[in-house]
N, C-alpha and C positions, 0 to 999 in steps of 0.2 A: 625392649630392655626390661629386665626384671629387677625390682628394687625391694629390699627388706628394710622396713622401718622398725627400729628397736627403741621404744620410748615408753616410759611408765606413766606419763601424764596423759590421761584419756582424751582430754580436749585437744591437746597438741598433737597427739597421735592421729586423731581423726582429721585434723587440719592438714597434717603432712600427707596423709593418704589421699585426701581430696585433691590437694595441689599436684601431687605426682601423677595421679590417675588422669588429671586434666591434660597432662602432657602426652597421654596415650601410652603410658608405661604400665606394666603389670606390677602390682604392689601387694606385698604381704606385710602384716604387722604383728608384732609381739610386744609384750609389756615387761619382760624381765630377761636377764642374761641367760638363764637356763633354757628358756624357750628359744632364744636366739641361736644357741648352739644346736638345739634340736632341729630348728628349721634348716640350717645350713648343712645338716647331716643328711637331709633327704631331698634338698632342692638346691640347684646351682643358681647363684645370683650374679648380676653384673656389678651391683653396687649396694652397699648397706649404709643407711643413715643411722648412726649409733650414738645414743646418749651414754654418757659415762657413769652417771649416778643411777644405777639400776638395782632393783631388788634381786636377792638370791646370789647373783654373780655380778660383780662390778664390770662396767663396760671395758675397762682396760684389760681385765683378765680375759674377757670374751675375745677381744681383739688379739691378745697374745696367743690364745688357744687356736684361733683361726689361722694365724700365721704359722704356728708350730705344726699344724696339721697340713700345711701347704696350700691352704685355700687362698686363691689369688684375687678374689673379687675386690673391687675398690671400696674404700671406707671413708665416708664423710663423718667426722666426729662432731657431735652436737651436744653442747653442754653449757651449763651456767658457770663452769670454772674458767676464769679468765687470767689466771696467773701464768706467767711466762713458763715456769717449770712444768705446769700441767700441759701446756701446748706442746712443749718440746717432748715430753714423755709420750704423749699421744701419737705424735708424728713418728718418733723413734720406734714406737711399738708396731708400726705398720699402717698408720692412718695416712690417707692421701691428702686430706685437707681438714681444716678445723673451723667451725662456725660457732660463735658464742651467742647464747641467748641473752636478751631477746633479739629477734631478727625478723626480717620481712620475707614473705614468700618469694618475691622475684629474686632476692639474693640467693636463697636456697637453690632455686632452679638454675641460676647462673653458675653457682659453685658446682652443682652436679654436672652440668654441661661442660664446664671447664675440665673437670676430672676426666670425663669421657673423651674429650678432644685430646687431652694429653696422652691418654692410654691408647687411643686409636691412631694418633698422629694426624687427625683431621682438625684443622684450625677453623674452617668456615664451611657452612652448608648453605647453598643458595638454592632456593626453590624457584623453578621457572615454569611459566605457562604463557605461551605465545610470546608477546613482547614485554610481558610483566615478569619481574623477578623480585624475590624477597630474601634478604640476608638474615638468617635466623640468629646470627651472632650479634650483628649491629642493630638488628630490628629495623632495617631500612627497606622501603618499598620503592621500586623503580619501574618506570615505563620507558623503555629504551634507555636513554641516558638521563632522563628527567626524574628527579626524586619527587616522590609524592609523600607528604607528611602524614603520618598516622600516629594516633595516641597509643599508649601501652595496651589498652584493651582492644583496640582495633588491630594492633599487631598480633595479639594473642589469637583473636578470631581469624585473622588472615593466615597465620601459621597452621591452625587447625584445618582450615579449608584447603590451602595449597598443599599441605602435607598429605592430604587424601584426595588429590586432584582426580576428578572424574567419578568420585564416590560420594554418596550423601553422608554428611556428618550429622549425627543425631542432635537434636536441639538440646537434649538433656546433657550431652557431653559438653556442648558449648556453654551452657549455664554453669556447669561445674567448674570449667576452666576459668570463667570470668568472674566467679563469685567466691573463690577460695578465701576463707576468713573474712568475708564481707557479707554480712547479713542483709545489707540494704539493696543488693542486686536482685532483681526479679526476672522471671522467665520472659515477661513481656519486653524487658529492656533489650533482649537479644535482637528483636526486630528493629529497634532504634539503631543499633550498631551495624546491622546488616544494611539498613538504608544509607548510613553514612559511608560505608565502604562502596556500595553501589554507585553513589555519587562520585566518589573519588576514582572509581574505575571506569567511569563513563568515557567512551571514546578511546579506550585502550584495547578493545577487542576481546576483553575478558568480562564475563558476567557471572553473577551469583544467582543461582536458580533455586526457588523454593520447591522442595519435594514434599508434597502434602502428606501429613501423617508421619513424616520422618524427620526432616531437617532441611539442610541446605547443601548445595553442591556448587563448586566453582569450575568453570569450563570456558574454553575459547568460544566466543560468539560465532554463530553461523552467519 
């Protein structure tokens, strides 16, 4: 999935990019309305995260021009404006959802996923490997019919690994996914969460293997 982030605050724009990249999505960023229109003129996107208070061209005008031109990509409106009339205007102008600042990264991802589910008609995605399954919507891990409790960061790590089952996931990608907007998370902490998941997956027939110089891969045990 390809995402366009339109946000003039540099720190927030970087945080949004890191968070979305961690989900495995392709992300382009621009800092004003004029560049947003230029980006969509040369590239097709699945969804745009659009701030309303933008330099050069206001976000609502950008949204209106997108829809007037027949561009059908989804739009998550991101703004500090929390008045009811602003929300109604944004949605009536072609927005799919509305998120008011300040917000937490997990909520942003949940909103994006919800928009994609509505548009594709898919309500749930279950990743399976052997007798282990992970519901990406409810963030629940199961071994056969038994639920295994996982923390939010363990769930993020598990989704990365199971979403690339059989392929090594780079450690750098894991660090990015687990440390979005969190300066306290260190690369060495990845090994701690890998160890926790290994313990929880013990005796399930599924193992997490270290690929030296690359990262980790999850696979059915031989």
